[in-house]
C-alpha positions in Angstrom: -16.9 -102.7 3.7 -17.7 -104.4 0.3 -18.2 -100.9 -1.4 -14.8 -99.6 -0.1 -13.1 -102.6 -1.5 -14.9 -102.2 -4.7 -13.8 -98.6 -5.0 -10.2 -99.6 -4.2 -10.2 -102.2 -6.8 -11.8 -99.8 -9.3 -9.1 -97.2 -8.6 -6.2 -99.8 -9.1 -7.9 -100.9 -12.3 -8.1 -97.3 -13.4 -4.5 -96.7 -12.5 -3.5 -99.8 -14.4 -5.4 -98.7 -17.5 -4.0 -95.1 -17.4 -0.5 -96.6 -17.0 -1.0 -98.8 -19.9 -2.3 -96.0 -22.0 0.6 -93.8 -21.1 2.9 -96.7 -21.9 1.3 -97.3 -25.4 1.4 -93.7 -25.9 5.1 -93.5 -25.2 5.9 -96.5 -27.2 4.1 -94.8 -30.1 6.0 -91.8 -29.7 9.2 -93.6 -29.5 8.2 -95.7 -32.6 7.4 -92.6 -34.5 10.6 -90.8 -33.5 12.6 -93.9 -34.5 10.8 -94.2 -37.8 11.4 -90.5 -38.6 15.1 -90.8 -37.6 15.5 -94.0 -39.7 13.7 -92.3 -42.6 15.9 -89.2 -42.2 19.0 -91.3 -42.1 17.9 -93.2 -45.3 17.2 -89.9 -47.0 20.6 -88.4 -45.9 22.3 -91.6 -47.1 20.7 -91.3 -50.4 21.7 -87.6 -50.6 25.2 -88.7 -49.9 25.4 -91.6 -52.5 22.7 -91.3 -55.0 22.6 -87.6 -55.6 26.3 -86.7 -54.8 28.4 -87.3 -57.7 31.0 -84.8 -56.9 29.6 -82.5 -59.7 26.4 -80.9 -58.2 27.0 -77.2 -57.9 24.8 -76.7 -54.7 26.4 -79.6 -52.9 29.9 -78.9 -53.9 29.5 -75.1 -52.9 28.2 -76.3 -49.4 31.2 -78.6 -49.0 33.5 -75.8 -49.9 31.9 -73.4 -47.4 31.8 -76.3 -44.7 35.5 -77.4 -45.2 37.4 -74.3 -46.3 35.7 -71.3 -44.9 35.4 -69.7 -41.5 34.0 -66.4 -40.0 36.4 -63.6 -40.3 37.4 -61.6 -37.4 36.9 -58.7 -39.6 33.0 -58.0 -39.7 33.4 -56.2 -43.0 35.1 -59.2 -44.7 32.4 -61.6 -43.4 34.2 -64.9 -44.0 37.5 -66.1 -45.2 39.4 -69.3 -46.1 40.8 -71.5 -43.5 44.7 -71.3 -43.7 46.4 -74.5 -44.9 43.1 -76.1 -45.7 42.4 -78.4 -48.7 39.6 -80.4 -50.4 38.3 -81.6 -53.7 35.3 -79.7 -55.2 33.8 -80.2 -58.6 36.3 -82.8 -59.1 39.2 -80.4 -58.8 41.8 -80.3 -55.9 41.9 -77.1 -54.0 44.6 -75.9 -51.6 44.7 -72.8 -49.3 48.0 -71.4 -48.4 49.1 -70.2 -44.8 47.4 -66.7 -45.3 44.1 -68.1 -46.6 44.6 -67.6 -50.4 44.4 -70.1 -53.2 47.9 -69.3 -54.2 51.3 -70.6 -53.6 53.2 -69.2 -50.6 53.8 -65.5 -50.9 57.2 -63.9 -49.9 58.8 -60.5 -50.2 58.5 -58.9 -53.7 61.6 -60.0 -55.5 63.9 -57.3 -57.1 62.7 -56.5 -60.7 59.3 -58.0 -60.3 55.8 -56.4 -60.6 53.3 -57.7 -58.3 49.6 -57.7 -59.4 46.8 -58.7 -57.0 43.5 -60.0 -58.3 40.5 -59.1 -56.0 37.3 -61.2 -56.8 34.9 -63.9 -55.9 34.6 -67.4 -57.0 35.4 -66.5 -60.6 38.6 -65.1 -59.6 39.2 -68.0 -57.0 38.8 -70.4 -59.9 35.8 -72.4 -59.0 35.7 -75.6 -60.9 39.3 -75.4 -62.5 42.6 -76.4 -61.5 44.9 -73.8 -59.8 46.9 -73.5 -63.0 43.9 -72.7 -65.0 42.6 -69.7 -62.7 42.5 -66.4 -64.3 45.4 -65.3 -61.9 47.8 -68.0 -62.9 47.0 -67.8 -66.6 47.5 -64.0 -66.4 50.8 -64.5 -64.8 51.8 -67.0 -67.6 50.8 -64.4 -70.4 52.7 -61.5 -68.6 55.8 -63.6 -68.3 55.7 -64.8 -71.9 58.0 -61.9 -73.2 61.5 -62.0 -74.4 64.5 -63.2 -72.5 65.4 -60.5 -70.0 62.0 -59.0 -69.8 60.6 -57.7 -66.5 59.1 -60.5 -64.2 55.5 -60.5 -63.0 53.8 -62.1 -60.0 50.0 -62.5 -59.8 48.4 -63.1 -56.6 44.9 -64.7 -56.4 42.9 -63.4 -53.5 39.4 -64.6 -54.8 37.0 -66.2 -52.3 33.7 -67.7 -53.2 30.6 -65.7 -52.4 32.4 -62.4 -51.8 31.0 -59.2 -53.0 32.7 -55.9 -53.8 32.4 -54.7 -50.2 34.1 -57.8 -48.9 36.8 -57.7 -51.5 37.8 -54.1 -50.6 37.6 -54.7 -47.0 40.0 -57.5 -47.5 42.4 -55.4 -49.4 42.3 -52.4 -47.2 43.0 -54.6 -44.1 45.1 -57.5 -45.3 45.9 -57.4 -49.0 47.7 -54.0 -49.0 50.2 -55.6 -46.6 51.4 -57.8 -49.6 52.6 -54.6 -51.3 51.0 -55.0 -54.9 52.2 -52.5 -57.6 48.9 -53.1 -59.3 45.4 -54.2 -58.3 42.6 -55.7 -60.5 39.2 -55.4 -59.2 37.2 -58.2 -60.9 33.6 -57.5 -61.0 30.7 -60.0 -61.6 27.1 -59.2 -61.8 26.1 -60.8 -58.5 28.8 -58.7 -56.6 25.7 -56.4 -55.9 24.3 -58.9 -53.4 24.4 -57.9 -49.8 27.2 -59.2 -47.7 26.3 -62.8 -46.6 26.3 -63.3 -42.8 26.7 -66.9 -41.2 23.5 -67.7 -39.5 22.9 -70.0 -36.4 24.1 -73.5 -36.9 21.2 -75.7 -38.2 20.4 -78.5 -40.4 22.0 -76.8 -43.5 25.5 -77.0 -41.7 25.6 -80.7 -41.5 23.0 -82.5 -43.7 23.4 -83.0 -47.4 19.8 -84.0 -47.7 18.8 -80.5 -46.6 21.0 -79.0 -49.4 19.6 -81.2 -51.9 15.9 -80.5 -50.8 16.4 -76.7 -50.5 18.1 -76.8 -54.0 15.0 -78.7 -55.4 12.5 -76.3 -53.8 14.3 -73.4 -55.2 14.2 -74.8 -58.7 10.6 -75.7 -58.4 9.5 -72.3 -57.2 11.3 -70.6 -60.0 9.8 -72.8 -62.6 6.1 -73.2 -61.1 5.5 -70.7 -58.4 6.5 -67.4 -60.0 9.6 -66.8 -58.3 12.0 -64.5 -60.1 14.2 -66.3 -62.8 17.9 -65.6 -62.8 17.6 -62.7 -65.3 15.0 -61.0 -63.2 17.0 -61.7 -60.0 20.3 -60.2 -61.4 18.3 -57.1 -62.7 16.6 -56.7 -59.4 20.0 -56.2 -57.6 20.5 -52.9 -59.4 17.2 -51.3 -58.7 17.4 -48.0 -56.8 16.3 -49.4 -53.4 18.8 -52.1 -53.4 21.5 -51.4 -50.7 23.9 -54.0 -52.0 24.7 -52.0 -55.2 24.7 -48.7 -53.4 27.4 -50.1 -50.9 29.1 -51.9 -53.9 29.7 -48.4 -55.6 30.8 -46.8 -52.3 33.2 -49.7 -52.0 34.7 -49.2 -55.5 35.2 -45.5 -54.9 36.9 -46.2 -51.4 39.3 -48.7 -53.2 40.0 -46.2 -55.9 40.9 -43.3 -53.3 42.9 -45.8 -51.3 45.1 -46.9 -54.2 45.6 -43.4 -55.7 46.7 -42.1 -52.3 49.4 -45.1 -52.1 50.5 -44.8 -55.6 49.0 -48.3 -56.5 47.9 -48.8 -60.1 44.1 -50.1 -60.5 42.1 -51.6 -63.2 38.4 -52.4 -63.0 37.3 -55.6 -65.1 33.8 -56.8 -65.7 33.1 -60.4 -66.0 30.2 -61.4 -68.3 27.5 -63.8 -67.2 28.2 -66.6 -69.4 24.7 -68.0 -70.3 24.3 -65.5 -73.3 27.3 -63.8 -74.5 26.2 -62.7 -78.0 22.9 -61.1 -77.2 24.0 -60.0 -73.8 21.0 -59.4 -71.5 22.7 -57.2 -69.0 24.4 -54.3 -70.9 23.1 -51.9 -68.4 24.9 -53.4 -65.6 28.2 -53.4 -67.5 27.5 -49.7 -68.4 26.9 -48.9 -64.8 30.2 -50.4 -63.7 32.2 -48.7 -66.7 30.6 -45.4 -65.6 32.0 -45.5 -62.2 35.5 -46.3 -63.7 35.2 -43.5 -66.2 34.1 -40.9 -63.6 37.1 -41.8 -61.5 39.5 -42.0 -64.3 40.3 -45.7 -63.8 40.9 -48.2 -66.7 38.1 -50.3 -67.4 37.7 -53.7 -69.2 34.8 -55.5 -70.3 35.6 -59.1 -70.9 32.4 -60.1 -72.8 34.0 -59.2 -76.4 36.9 -61.7 -75.6 34.4 -64.7 -75.6 31.4 -63.6 -77.7 32.5 -65.6 -80.6 32.3 -68.9 -78.6 29.3 -70.9 -77.8 28.2 -70.2 -74.1 28.3 -74.0 -73.0 32.0 -74.3 -74.2 33.0 -71.8 -71.6 31.3 -73.6 -68.6 33.0 -75.8 -66.0 30.2 -78.2 -66.3 26.8 -78.5 -68.2 25.0 -77.2 -65.0 27.7 -74.6 -63.9 28.3 -71.6 -65.8 31.5 -70.7 -64.0 34.3 -69.9 -66.5 36.5 -72.9 -67.5 40.1 -72.8 -68.8 38.9 -71.9 -72.3 37.1 -68.8 -70.9 39.9 -68.0 -68.4 42.6 -68.1 -71.3 40.6 -65.5 -73.1 40.2 -63.4 -70.0 43.8 -63.5 -69.0 44.9 -62.3 -72.5 42.5 -59.5 -72.5 43.5 -58.4 -68.8 47.1 -58.5 -70.0 46.4 -56.3 -72.9 44.6 -53.8 -70.8 47.5 -53.6 -68.2 50.1 -53.0 -71.1 47.8 -50.2 -72.6 47.0 -48.6 -69.4 50.3 -48.8 -67.5 53.1 -49.1 -70.2 55.7 -48.1 -67.8 55.2 -51.4 -65.8 54.0 -53.7 -68.6 55.8 -52.7 -71.8 58.0 -55.9 -71.7 55.1 -58.2 -70.9 54.3 -61.0 -73.4 50.6 -60.4 -74.0 50.8 -61.8 -77.6 52.3 -65.0 -76.0 49.9 -67.9 -76.5 48.8 -69.7 -73.2 49.9 -73.3 -73.6 47.2 -75.8 -73.2 
């Protein structure tokens, strides 16, 4: 009898010990989880206060994508602006109109007005500059600077950040053409040979600024210390023979050229320079490849680098860490584009005021 009692007591004691061990383990797990969550919240708080000064390129682009973009119903377009959305990015207010463009509202073409449509990415969009300082608005100012009674010109900005040539052409052929432009300007930048970006499953990068800061730091460190390709090597790599983005980009240009030609829409192909080195430009072969397409198709081509090569690169940037073109650069670009339009299509632009100075 005593042995049975002893066994029962031992079993109860073992059960108590196991329960105690499980409780301690659970408490340890909960404490660890709480500590990690608290640490994560602290890091997130630092990312939103200490690191976020409203001028960090990666963070501001993330906010722009989060607040002003959505997945497009057209797969070839990829993403698009949310109509009637707005925000402040790089210290600059941005407003999107009712059809998803950073532009005033667009009505029917007024009598006696030539409508020009600018297709492009964040440079055309005007990242980091006010709406009145975008290439489109400055171009409109230049074109309308002629004598009294001269023809009127309207320039529509359809630029969207992170677009490539395929997306720009898809937008124009499905939506932009409905706005009935007389002239289309395809604005090309060296990273337009990147593949079309696709939105991934929602994850930390969707909500966490700390994640963005960390990912940006890891990217910079890997380029400096771990042998990852620097920006020059990266851009050149986009144009290697086995890169589908460049192949698809060329096909998209030719589709746009044929599409416009069939509908009697004038077209100009404009190449924007990478603004870190404008005198000894490191990518002449890329400019030459784009120009070759234009020449083979009989389309006017403009290289914008000569319009800014006399200036110090840093004076052309929106911030010391962001080489998107500022108003100074965009003034030069707008004047050069206006001149090319006049020379290429004098029947439409003979009365334009390309010699007019864009007012500061």
